[in-house]
Backbone bond lengths (Angstrom), bond angles and torsions (degrees), N, CA, C in turn:
res aa  C-N    CA-C-N  psi(-1)  N-CA   C-N-CA  omega(-1)  CA-C   N-CA-C  phi
1 M - - - 1.446 - - 1.523 108.87 -
2 I 1.322 115.37 140.94 1.458 122.00 177.58 1.522 108.10 -112.43
3 V 1.325 115.91 123.13 1.460 122.54 176.96 1.523 106.47 -103.35
4 V 1.327 115.47 109.24 1.461 121.70 -172.18 1.527 111.76 -92.64
5 D 1.330 115.49 114.77 1.465 124.59 164.45 1.535 116.17 50.82
6 M 1.322 116.85 41.91 1.470 119.74 177.73 1.537 109.15 -79.20
7 Q 1.324 114.12 65.63 1.458 122.58 -174.68 1.525 111.03 -105.51
8 N 1.314 115.02 156.34 1.460 121.22 -177.05 1.526 112.66 -54.39
9 D 1.333 118.51 -42.95 1.464 119.98 -177.70 1.517 112.94 -63.33
10 F 1.330 118.28 -24.23 1.466 121.41 178.87 1.531 112.77 -93.47
11 I 1.322 116.50 -9.17 1.459 119.63 -177.79 1.528 110.85 -104.96
12 D 1.327 117.23 -53.83 1.463 118.72 179.81 1.527 112.52 -133.77
13 G 1.332 115.43 15.53 1.458 120.70 178.54 1.521 111.92 -99.44
14 P 1.326 117.74 -154.66 1.467 121.54 -174.05 1.530 114.70 -62.22
15 L 1.322 118.70 -23.20 1.463 121.92 176.86 1.527 111.37 -113.20
16 G 1.312 116.45 16.18 1.461 121.64 -179.47 1.516 112.24 -77.27
17 S 1.332 114.46 167.42 1.464 120.31 178.87 1.522 109.19 -154.40
18 K 1.326 115.52 164.18 1.470 120.30 175.47 1.521 109.86 -61.49
19 E 1.332 116.74 -37.42 1.466 121.24 179.99 1.524 111.22 -63.98
20 A 1.324 117.03 -42.34 1.473 120.62 179.09 1.519 110.42 -65.52
21 A 1.328 117.16 -44.15 1.464 120.02 178.44 1.530 110.66 -63.22
22 A 1.328 116.41 -35.13 1.464 120.65 -176.98 1.529 113.08 -69.07
23 I 1.336 118.69 -25.39 1.471 119.47 -178.31 1.524 112.89 -85.09
24 V 1.331 118.38 -11.52 1.472 120.73 -176.78 1.533 111.96 -52.32
25 P 1.341 120.59 -48.91 1.476 118.64 179.09 1.532 112.68 -60.85
26 N 1.339 117.68 -38.06 1.470 120.78 177.54 1.526 111.10 -63.54
27 V 1.324 116.20 -42.29 1.464 121.51 -179.67 1.523 109.89 -64.61
28 V 1.323 117.01 -45.63 1.466 121.04 178.77 1.529 110.14 -58.07
29 K 1.322 116.42 -48.55 1.464 120.63 -179.24 1.528 110.78 -62.16
30 K 1.321 117.39 -42.52 1.472 121.47 -179.09 1.534 110.13 -61.82
31 I 1.328 116.98 -44.46 1.463 120.53 179.24 1.529 110.17 -64.04
32 E 1.340 116.09 -47.30 1.468 120.24 -178.33 1.527 112.16 -59.48
33 E 1.319 117.05 -36.63 1.464 120.98 -176.07 1.527 113.56 -89.84
34 F 1.329 117.45 -9.39 1.466 120.41 -174.16 1.520 111.09 -74.14
35 E 1.304 115.19 131.76 1.464 121.35 176.29 1.517 108.16 -104.19
36 G 1.301 116.37 102.49 1.453 121.61 -177.60 1.508 110.13 147.44
37 R 1.313 114.75 -176.67 1.466 120.14 -178.08 1.526 110.56 -76.27
38 V 1.324 115.20 138.06 1.462 122.22 177.23 1.529 107.47 -117.13
39 I 1.327 115.37 122.77 1.467 122.14 179.21 1.528 107.55 -113.48
40 F 1.321 116.18 131.85 1.458 122.14 -179.98 1.525 109.32 -106.27
41 T 1.340 115.80 142.33 1.463 119.70 169.70 1.522 107.96 -111.22
42 R 1.314 113.92 157.14 1.461 119.90 -179.08 1.524 107.78 -140.43
43 D 1.328 116.73 116.80 1.453 122.11 174.95 1.524 106.75 -60.90
44 T 1.319 116.50 128.78 1.464 119.16 -173.36 1.526 110.37 -134.89
45 H 1.329 114.78 117.54 1.458 121.16 177.95 1.520 108.80 -124.20
46 Y 1.337 114.58 172.84 1.464 121.09 -176.39 1.527 108.96 -127.76
47 E 1.314 115.77 176.38 1.467 121.95 -176.05 1.530 112.95 -54.09
48 N 1.332 117.73 -26.87 1.467 121.04 -178.88 1.526 112.42 -87.10
49 Y 1.314 118.26 16.56 1.467 122.42 -174.07 1.526 113.11 -47.79
50 L 1.319 117.89 -46.83 1.461 120.91 -175.71 1.531 112.47 -65.25
51 E 1.326 117.49 -15.80 1.467 121.71 177.81 1.530 112.33 -89.74
52 T 1.322 117.54 -9.08 1.459 121.02 -178.96 1.526 110.72 -83.15
53 Q 1.328 116.65 165.55 1.463 121.33 177.24 1.528 110.87 -55.84
54 E 1.341 116.33 -46.67 1.461 119.23 179.06 1.522 111.13 -62.70
55 G 1.329 116.58 -43.78 1.460 121.10 -178.45 1.515 113.08 -62.76
56 K 1.319 116.70 -33.05 1.461 120.42 177.76 1.526 111.35 -71.22
57 N 1.335 116.85 -31.32 1.463 121.28 -179.94 1.520 113.29 -91.52
58 L 1.321 116.96 -24.57 1.461 122.88 177.45 1.534 107.20 -132.50
59 P 1.341 116.75 78.50 1.472 119.74 -173.10 1.529 113.89 -78.04
60 I 1.327 115.42 52.44 1.464 121.50 175.01 1.525 106.20 -121.37
61 V 1.321 116.29 110.06 1.457 121.11 -177.44 1.524 108.51 -64.74
62 H 1.347 114.86 127.60 1.463 120.47 -177.96 1.521 109.98 -156.02
63 C 1.314 115.09 157.29 1.471 123.98 174.01 1.528 112.88 49.45
64 I 1.324 116.15 46.45 1.458 121.26 176.13 1.523 107.18 -78.20
65 K 1.329 115.14 123.39 1.461 121.62 -174.72 1.525 111.41 -47.33
66 G 1.338 114.75 130.83 1.461 121.47 177.12 1.521 114.66 91.26
67 T 1.336 117.73 -10.92 1.464 119.47 -179.15 1.535 110.28 -87.31
68 E 1.304 115.56 166.27 1.471 121.25 176.67 1.526 110.72 -60.48
69 G 1.312 117.03 -39.45 1.458 121.34 -179.49 1.518 113.63 -64.88
70 W 1.324 117.69 -28.05 1.462 123.96 179.73 1.527 111.53 -74.87
71 M 1.313 116.58 -24.71 1.469 120.90 -175.70 1.526 111.08 -72.88
72 L 1.321 115.16 151.52 1.454 120.62 174.48 1.525 108.66 -64.22
73 H 1.316 115.53 147.61 1.463 120.76 176.85 1.539 107.94 -52.50
74 P 1.323 119.32 138.98 1.475 121.29 -175.02 1.530 114.40 -53.56
75 Q 1.331 118.19 -39.20 1.465 120.06 -179.91 1.534 111.45 -67.64
76 I 1.339 116.34 -27.45 1.464 121.74 178.91 1.535 109.07 -83.66
77 E 1.312 115.54 -42.50 1.477 121.21 -178.29 1.523 111.58 -56.10
78 R 1.316 117.43 -39.96 1.463 120.05 -177.04 1.534 112.42 -65.42
79 L 1.322 117.59 -16.79 1.470 121.79 -178.98 1.527 112.63 -95.31
80 R 1.317 116.40 -8.62 1.459 121.44 -175.71 1.519 111.45 -76.10
81 K 1.350 116.09 133.97 1.466 120.92 177.48 1.519 112.08 -107.65
82 D 1.324 116.67 -36.11 1.467 121.64 -178.65 1.513 110.58 -110.06
83 E 1.323 115.38 159.18 1.464 120.98 177.27 1.534 109.17 -63.04
84 P 1.338 117.96 134.50 1.471 120.22 178.31 1.533 111.82 -65.56
85 I 1.307 115.42 159.75 1.463 121.78 171.71 1.521 106.26 -85.82
86 D 1.324 116.34 114.86 1.460 120.72 176.11 1.518 107.51 -82.27
87 K 1.331 116.12 129.19 1.458 120.24 -178.09 1.527 108.94 -129.48
88 S 1.324 115.11 136.81 1.465 119.90 -178.22 1.522 111.85 -96.03
89 A 1.330 116.08 -3.80 1.468 121.25 178.72 1.525 108.69 -124.35
90 F 1.327 115.50 175.59 1.471 120.07 -179.02 1.520 111.57 -58.86
91 G 1.329 116.28 -47.22 1.455 121.95 -179.27 1.511 110.40 -108.92
92 S 1.322 116.05 159.72 1.459 121.40 -177.33 1.518 111.52 -118.42
93 I 1.324 115.54 110.86 1.464 120.91 174.13 1.529 108.65 -63.31
94 E 1.336 116.76 -37.62 1.471 120.66 178.13 1.530 110.77 -57.28
95 L 1.331 117.29 -40.54 1.458 120.71 177.68 1.522 110.09 -61.29
96 G 1.322 117.91 -45.00 1.457 121.42 177.41 1.513 111.89 -59.67
97 Q 1.329 116.24 -42.48 1.462 120.55 179.97 1.525 111.82 -66.19
98 I 1.316 117.01 -41.02 1.466 121.38 178.06 1.531 109.93 -61.47
99 L 1.322 116.46 -47.10 1.464 119.85 -179.91 1.524 111.77 -64.75
100 K 1.322 117.44 -38.94 1.465 121.13 177.28 1.524 110.00 -61.82
101 S 1.330 117.14 -42.63 1.467 121.81 178.25 1.528 111.01 -64.12
102 L 1.327 116.74 -43.41 1.470 120.53 177.38 1.532 110.25 -61.86
103 D 1.319 116.39 -39.41 1.464 121.88 179.86 1.524 111.24 -64.92
104 E 1.314 117.13 -36.21 1.468 120.62 179.21 1.521 111.11 -69.88
105 E 1.339 117.14 -32.31 1.467 121.67 178.26 1.528 111.50 -75.25
106 N 1.317 115.65 -43.74 1.469 122.02 -176.31 1.524 106.66 -156.68
107 K 1.308 117.53 114.22 1.467 123.60 -173.06 1.530 112.57 -41.33
108 V 1.325 115.37 124.48 1.458 122.09 173.55 1.526 106.06 -89.97
109 N 1.321 117.35 113.46 1.460 121.72 -176.92 1.520 113.81 -86.68
110 R 1.346 114.92 -25.83 1.465 118.46 -173.41 1.523 109.82 -155.95
111 V 1.335 115.68 139.23 1.463 121.77 173.71 1.520 106.81 -128.92
112 V 1.331 115.50 129.30 1.463 121.30 177.93 1.517 108.41 -113.43
113 L 1.321 116.99 134.56 1.456 122.15 176.97 1.511 110.25 -111.29
114 I 1.345 114.97 142.68 1.458 122.62 173.60 1.532 106.61 -141.21
115 G 1.327 117.75 159.06 1.451 119.85 174.97 1.509 114.44 131.92
116 V 1.324 114.15 -156.15 1.470 122.40 -176.59 1.530 109.62 -133.10
117 C 1.219 118.50 161.64 1.449 131.17 -23.56 1.525 107.88 -83.55
118 T 1.304 117.25 132.60 1.465 122.28 -176.06 1.516 111.47 -53.05
119 D 1.328 116.82 -42.81 1.455 122.52 -173.11 1.525 114.13 -85.56
120 I 1.308 117.86 0.09 1.465 119.67 178.94 1.527 109.30 -127.74
121 C 1.310 117.33 -73.87 1.469 120.15 -172.78 1.526 113.93 -83.09
122 V 1.329 118.60 -36.38 1.463 119.15 179.38 1.523 109.65 -65.51
123 I 1.328 117.49 -48.85 1.463 120.14 -179.47 1.529 111.13 -63.71
124 S 1.329 117.61 -39.62 1.472 120.52 179.40 1.522 111.29 -61.12
125 N 1.321 116.17 -45.74 1.468 119.52 -179.38 1.527 111.96 -71.39
126 A 1.316 117.49 -35.93 1.468 119.89 176.69 1.530 110.54 -61.28
127 M 1.321 116.86 -41.83 1.465 120.56 -179.71 1.531 111.11 -69.06
128 I 1.317 117.72 -37.53 1.464 120.78 176.33 1.524 109.72 -63.99
129 I 1.318 117.30 -45.95 1.469 120.72 179.68 1.523 110.00 -61.29
130 K 1.327 116.92 -43.26 1.467 121.02 178.96 1.531 109.91 -60.65
131 S 1.320 117.87 -35.43 1.472 121.75 178.82 1.522 111.64 -71.05
132 F 1.315 117.66 -40.81 1.459 121.78 -179.22 1.533 111.93 -75.95
133 L 1.334 116.59 -31.84 1.470 121.69 -176.83 1.535 109.24 -128.99
134 P 1.331 118.50 68.99 1.465 120.59 -173.61 1.525 114.64 -63.54
135 D 1.321 118.40 -22.42 1.467 120.86 -179.50 1.521 113.26 -101.94
136 T 1.324 116.36 11.87 1.463 121.78 178.39 1.520 108.55 -102.48
137 E 1.333 116.65 138.21 1.461 119.05 175.67 1.522 108.76 -68.52
138 V 1.319 115.86 125.84 1.460 122.36 175.53 1.520 105.90 -113.43
139 A 1.342 115.77 128.96 1.465 121.25 -177.60 1.521 109.43 -131.13
140 V 1.317 114.88 155.36 1.463 122.78 175.07 1.524 107.14 -127.78
141 D 1.317 116.52 128.22 1.456 121.14 176.50 1.530 107.56 -89.49
142 A 1.325 116.46 103.50 1.462 122.05 -176.04 1.528 112.63 -62.70
143 S 1.335 117.68 -25.46 1.467 120.11 179.47 1.528 112.14 -74.72
144 C 1.321 115.34 -9.20 1.472 121.44 179.16 1.530 111.29 -118.54
145 C 1.335 116.44 26.09 1.464 121.62 179.62 1.518 110.10 -132.54
146 A 1.323 115.21 150.09 1.463 121.72 172.97 1.519 107.69 -140.94
147 G 1.323 115.25 138.42 1.457 120.46 179.37 1.519 111.96 -96.64
148 S 1.326 115.56 -177.49 1.465 119.75 177.96 1.528 110.45 -65.53
149 N 1.329 116.09 -25.29 1.460 123.00 169.00 1.526 107.69 -157.95
150 K 1.323 117.38 170.64 1.473 120.88 -174.86 1.520 111.75 -60.92
151 E 1.323 117.05 -45.03 1.470 120.68 -178.06 1.531 111.46 -62.79
152 N 1.326 117.35 -45.65 1.460 120.32 179.59 1.523 112.30 -65.45
153 N 1.322 116.30 -32.50 1.462 120.87 176.31 1.532 110.16 -60.92
154 I 1.324 116.20 -47.38 1.471 121.21 -179.91 1.523 110.69 -64.29
155 I 1.322 117.18 -43.07 1.462 120.95 179.43 1.526 110.60 -61.12
156 A 1.325 117.14 -43.90 1.471 121.10 -179.00 1.531 111.05 -65.16
157 L 1.322 116.91 -42.28 1.469 119.70 178.53 1.520 110.39 -61.43
158 R 1.315 116.66 -42.54 1.468 120.79 178.82 1.528 111.01 -65.08
159 A 1.328 117.56 -42.95 1.471 121.09 179.11 1.528 110.72 -61.26
160 M 1.324 117.30 -41.94 1.466 119.99 178.93 1.523 110.40 -65.58
161 E 1.324 115.97 -40.89 1.461 120.03 178.96 1.533 110.61 -59.48
162 L 1.330 117.28 -39.34 1.465 121.87 177.91 1.522 112.03 -65.09
163 C 1.320 116.30 -23.46 1.476 121.52 179.23 1.522 111.66 -97.38
164 Q 1.322 116.76 22.44 1.460 124.14 175.44 1.527 113.44 65.88
165 I 1.312 115.14 31.31 1.459 121.31 171.53 1.522 105.84 -100.08
166 K 1.314 116.30 123.95 1.464 121.82 -174.90 1.530 109.89 -74.09
167 I 1.327 115.92 127.86 1.464 121.16 177.47 1.512 107.80 -103.14
168 E 1.329 115.20 120.88 1.468 122.07 -177.37 1.527 109.45 -108.52
169 H 1.328 115.60 155.65 1.480 123.65 175.15 1.516 112.07 54.59
170 K 1.317 116.47 47.93 1.484 119.76 176.71 1.507 108.84 -66.43
171 S 1.342 113.83 144.04 1.470 117.46 177.62 1.515 109.75 -103.43
């Protein structure tokens, strides 16, 4: 399972939302009940964020390495066993490479993604995983995802479904 960017800045910080805060209990329960490896990603930016391509297009300072906003939500952090994958972009090539390596050691039959933002980082990572593991079932649990807004969340779920990513627990 991949837990995407469940960080303070996306839950109750500058890019947070009621929808993101509302999925925290679902995410906690999903992690606690999951039987298998859980990999966390963490959106990671630096002091020069506003000078980056992303910063110019989304000029809201967030997830600056070492800040409270960059940290995983406390309820999520307590469940983490391994160091998160810090990623400076929406999607993580490193995540794809790690999963490909795990698949070569022992076939990965299924990858489930949960987290935020559905329409930016969840969809980006789902598509990367689908590219690295084209014969592996990739799924997204919609009850454990929140988008930048409700409409974008629905659009992203539909786009992933069109790309043969299984959408579970649709509301």
